[in-house]
C-alpha positions, 0 to 999 in steps of 0.5 A: 112740586112742579115737574121739570121740563126736559128738552128731548132731541132725537140725535142723528136721524140717520141712526137709531136715535129717533127709534130709541126715543120713540120707544122710550116715549111710548112708555107712559111711565117715561112720559110722566117723569117730566114735561117733555118738549121734543125738538124735532122735525115731525117727519123724523119723529113719525119715522122713528115711531114707525120703525119702533112700531110705537104710538103715543099722543103729542101736541105740536107747536111752532114756538115755545110760547105756544106750549101748554103741557098736559100730564103725560103728553109730550109737546113737539116743537116743530123744527126744519133743518137748514140743510138743503139736501134730504137726509140719507139714512144708515150712514154718517152725513152732513145732513144728519150732522146739521140736524143734530147741531141745530136741534141741540142748539135750540135745546141749549138756548131754551135751557139757558133761558130757563124755559127748559131745565135739562137736555136729553139727547138720543145718540149722535155721531161725531163724524157727521157733526164734523162733516156738518162743520163742527170744529170742536173735537166733541160735543162737550167742548161745543156745549162749553162754547154755547154756554160760555163755560171756561172751566174744566169739564169731562164726559162722565159715564154712568152705569147704575150707581157708579159714575166714572170721569176722567182727567184726559179724554179725547186726545192721543194716548201719547199725550196723556202724561203731559196733560196730567197735573195736580191741578187737573186731577184735583179739578176732576175730583171736584167735578165728580164730587159736585156732579154726584151731589147734583144727582142726589148723592149726599156724600160721594165716595170717589176712587182715584185711579193710578196711571202706571201698572201696579200703581207705579210700584213706588216709582219703579214703573213711573212716578206720576202717582207720587208727584201728581195723583197723591198730592191731588187726592190730599188736596181734595181731602183738605176740601172735605171731599171723600177721595181715595187712592190711587188704586191700580187700574186693574183692581179699581172696580173690585175696590169700588165694589168692596168699599161701596164707592160710587165714583171713579176718576181715571187718568185717560179715556179707556181706563175706567170706562172700559170696565164700566161699560163691561158692567152694563154697556146696554144701560149706561149713560153719558153726562156732560160733566161741568157744563152748567146745564143738565145734559145726558145721553145714552152711552152708545152710538148712532148704530147706523148698521141697524138703522130701520130694523127695530132691534135697538135696545132702550135701557140706556136711553131710558136711564138717560131720561131718568137721570136728566130728570133727576139733575134737572129737578135740582137745577130747577130748584136751585138755579131757576128761581 
């Protein structure tokens, strides 16, 4: 079987992205997972390698047409930022945001053209991207625009074999209820089911969380469980999806473990993600759910405060690469034909 080709982006160079990417690529097992195309300014890659005290061989090309992969040897597609000012390190800057937006755009274009089969990016910073001119609230909605995707999408957090998605995400908490509907809950359940199948789960088991304390206590503490969430679960079951609940937010993880479920659908950003990150923040992955390309990243930020100190942990970035390869293999076999 032909290995998938992964576009690897260093994230915000002002943070720990180049360091964790270099540490991961310094491992022969990581380099052997796929054909890895690093999209970066070689200066920033070398800077990350110096910080990480890492050393590995790679080839350098100026265009994708020059790429010739060798086993276990990444290829660097040379990139130069359009920003006129030099990058400042250890803080959010327009320079760092521009670097991220431009390298990710190249990765998306290559994957849409089926030249690469998935995108793995090191941590970025939303403030820096906004400073660079990004008008979207987050990278997910930007990816949707780049890929001409107009359906429902959500960030999916993954720790080990438990995947968590949410019906509402980067909105004020006061706006959560008005954004919940039978359709939005159902679409999230369907998205989780399809995404897990693309990652190799044959029959995903999905736990759907309640919104209100104690699951609403039969309407005493709120009726969204009765009017919105339960009808959505029933519709999902009619489509053959193994969806269960709604389960109270404070006991969902216990139920997931007890009933051997592998997915959670939450109603808002922190509901399921908080418990999941407590389980393994240092090894978690974020998947851009719904986007028609395999895209994953480490489940932590750019950590400007520890830039250059060579203390950034890499399990999350390691897992992001592994998961990207798994999804990209499915994408390569089912879409890129």
